[in-house]
N, C-alpha and C positions, 0 to 999 in steps of 0.2 A: 482654597478651591473646593475642599470637601464640604464645607459649610454651604457654599453657594449651590453646589449640586444637590445637597439634601433639601434646601429650600425649594429648588425647582421641582424636585420629585414630588414634594408635598402638594404642589399646585396641580390642579386638574388640567387636562389638555384644554378644556374650555376657558379656564381662567388665563392660561398662558396665551391663548390665541386672542382673547379679548384685550389683554394688556398690550400685545403686539400691535393690534389694530387701532387701539385707542391712543392716538398720538397727535401732538401738535406739529404742524409743518414749518411755520415761520411767522414772525411778527408781520401783521398786515397793515394796520393803520392805528392812529391815535386820534381821539375825538376830544377837543378841548373847547371850553367856553371862554369868551373874551369880553372884557368890559368896554373896550373901545374897538368895535368891529371894523370900522373903516380904516383906522390907523394900523390895526393888526393885519388886515388884509393887504394894505399897502406895503407893510414890512415884508410879508411872506412872498408877495409877487414882485414888487419893484426893487426891493433890497436883496432878499434871498433869491429871487428869480424863479420861484416855483410857478408851475403852470396851473391856471384855473380850468378845471374840467367843466364845472358849471356852478352857478350861484342860484340857490332856490330859497326864497324867503330870507330867513335869518341865518342861513347856513351857506358856507362856501366849501367846495370840494376841490382839493389841490393835490398836486403830485410833483415830484422831481422829474427831470426830463427822461430818465431811463427807468422810472417806475412803470411797470406794465399794467398795473391795475387802474381802475377808474379813479381811485383816490388813495392816498396814504395819509392824508391829514384832513380833518374836518374842523372848521372854525364855526362856532355858533355864538351869536350875539347873546349877551347875558349881563346881569348886574353883578356877577361875581366871576372871577377867573379861576377855573378849576379843570381837572381832567375828568371827563365823563366815562370814557372807556378806553382801554388798551386792547385792541382786537387782534386775535391770532387766528390764522387759517389752520384748520385741521387737515389731516391727510386724506380724508374721504368722507362721503355722506354717512357711511356706516360708523365712522369714527365719531362723528357728532352725536349720533344716537347712543353710542357706547359711553360717551361722556355724560349724557343725560342720565343714563342708568347708574353710572358710578356716583354722580352727585346725589341721586336719590338714595343709594345705598349708604352714603356717608352723611345723610341728613343735612346736606348743605343746601340752603335756600337758593333757588335760581328762578329766572324768568325765561320762558321760551318765547322768542320773537319770530313770528311767521315771516317767511320770505316776502319781500316787497314792502314790508313795513318801513324798513330803512333803505335809503337810496342805494341802489346797485348791489345790495346784499341779499342773499338767500336766507334760509332759516338760520337762526342764531340763538345761542344760549348766553345769558348774562348772569354773573354771580360775583361774589367777592372773596378775596383771599383772607386768611386769618387776621391780617393787618388792615383789612378794609379796602384793599386795592381793587378797583373795578375792572373786571375781566370780561371780554366777550369772545366767544368762539363761533366760527362760521366755516362753511365749506365753499359755497358758491359766491362769486363776486365778479361783476362785469369787468371786462378789460377796457383799457383806454382806447377809444376810437375817435378820430377827428377827420373832418373834411377841410380844415383850415390849412390852406397852402403854406402859411407861415410856420406851421407846426409839423407838417408831414415830412418825414425823413425819407431819403432815397435808399437808406440802409434798412433792409428787412428786419434786422435784429434790434433796431432802435424804434421804440413806439412813438417817439417824437424827436425833433431836431435838438441838438445841443444849442441852446438859445443864445449863449454869450450875453446874457442880460442879468445884471446883479451878480450875486455869488454863483448862481446856477449849479447847485450840487447835482451829482449823478443820481443819488438815490437816498431814500429814507433809510436810516440805519438802526437806531435803537431808542429805548426809553430808560430813564433812571428814576428811582423812587427812594425817598427817605422813609425808613421804618425804625421802630424802637428795638426790635429783636431780629437782627439780620439772619442769624443761623436758623432760627425757627421758621422764618419766612422762606428762606432759600430751600430748606428741606421739603416744605410743602409744595413749592413750585416744581421741584425736581420729582418728587414722589407721585404727585397727581398728574401733572402736565407733561412730565418726561423731558423737561428742559434741562439740558446738561449743565452741571456746575463746572465752570472753567478755571477760575482762580479766585483767591480771597486774601484779605489782609486782616491780621490780628494785632492788637496792641499788647503792651507788656503784661497786662492783667488777663491775657488770653481771651479778651472780648472780641468778637467778630465785628470789624469796622466796615467791611464791604464784601459783597459777593457778586460775581459777574457770571451770567448764564447765557447760553444760546442753544437753539435747536439746530440751526444750520452751522456751516463751518466758519462763520465769522467769529471774532473774539467774544462778542456778547451782543445779544439782542435786548436783554433787560439787565439792569444793574440795581442792586439793593444796597443802600448805604445807611449807616447808623445815624439817626437823627441825634445830634449832640444835645439838643434840648430835651430829648426824651418826652416829647409832648404829642406823639401820634404821627401818623403817616402823612406825607406830603408828596406832591409831584415835583421832582427835582428838575428834569429837563427832557426834551426830545432832541434827537441828533440827526444831522445830515452829513453825508459822505462826499468828500472831494477826491479828485484823482491824484493830486500832488501837493507838496509843500508850497510851491510857488502860488498855487491857487489859494492856499490858506492865508498867505501873507496878503494876497490881493483882497481876500475877504475881510481881513482886519482893516485894511485901508478903506474899503467900502463902508464899513461900520463907522470908522472915525469921521469920514467925510459926511455921513448922514446923521451924526450926533447920536448914534446908538451906543449905549453903555457897554463897554467890554468889562466884564467882571474879572476875568482871569485869562491870561495867555497873551501871546502864543507860548505854548509849553509842550511838554511831551510826557505822556503817561508811560511809566516803565512797565506796568502790568501788561498792557496791550501793545505797546510800542507805537501808539497813535499820537500824532501831533494835533493840537486843539486850540480853539478859543471858545470862551463862553460869553454870551451876550444876553441882554434882556430885550424882549419884544415889547411894544407899547402897552400891552395889557398885563405885563408882569411875569409872563412865562419865561423861563430860562431856555435858551437854545444853544446847543453845542454844534460847532462846525469842526469837522475833523478829517484827517487823512492818515493813511498808513494802517498799522495794526496787523497782527499776524492772523493766519488762517489755520484751522484745525481740521485734520482729516482722519485722525486715529479713532476707531470705533470704541476703543477701551481707554479713552482719555481719563486721567485722574486729575482732580482739581489741584492746581498749584498753590502752595501756601507761601504767602509773603509775611514772614514774621516781623515783629516790631523793629528789629535791627535794620531791616531793609525796606520797611513799609513806606518810608518817605520817598524813596526812589520809585516805588510803585505809583504813587500819586503824581510826582513830578521829578523826572530824572535830571532836569537841567538846573534845578536849584531854586526856582521861584517858590514863594510861599502862597498857598491858596488863602483867600480872604476868609474870615470867620463865616461870612454869609454862605459860603459854599457848603458848609456842614450843617447849617441851620435853616436857611431860607428855602421855601418851596411854595408853590401854589396849592390850593385846596384839593382834596379828594372829593369827588362827587358823591352825593348822598345816594 
């Protein structure tokens, strides 16, 4: 306690205020490119049951039925499948400017994107993490609005109806990345962006195999896993949340009926307590569908360690073995 107090005293009031105001609020959306645009769009709309807000040129803007924003997923046609940006909303317009100053002070290259350049997004900052992961920060984003009577809900707290079409997840949930050095990457995300470290797994050699982080009270909004091949960063998956285990089993049946490859599951992660399946969409991106998971409310949460003796239960507490591809395969990171 004395050490913490001493460090706080050394900081100026201006520094403390800037750090308090310079915060990420939540994960906003992910932007991916796909090599088979039509097939991927069919997967995310007809099989996953996401709502198309609009299609503009080679881009489609989608959301789950209780995502309040204009979009939480962008698909862009391309000759390579990769993640272009993982976008986080910051806590205020001032926060965005403070992040700009901090990046300059740290000599981190970034691009300022004027509002209106990107669909439904205000001013934004784009830069990369130490492992080359593409990050976007923004404050303003349009809400989802529709005049489609098939989508308008009678419930004011629902931005659109529960569609009962395909998997029909409630909301966009998180992203997962493969990196070579989990510990180094996690510390950077926590120190710069203020995204809380929630739990982690180590092996017998004391090497960090995975870290899970969130800014909100869900178990994680971003996960960092060790790339077993140690050949650089890759995009592991994006995830959608369902309300109950019976919906997850229904989702598995939908995938089988539509000849969508299920890589792993149904299973249950011991770390978060969430039940899951992992599938591959037609352009090669991995998609997780999951339900459950604990919530975190403590402001002084300390990351939970899963040491090697119990680490297997962290990945899968029901006893199934993840395929090797789960630790090595991912789509590309955008340049």
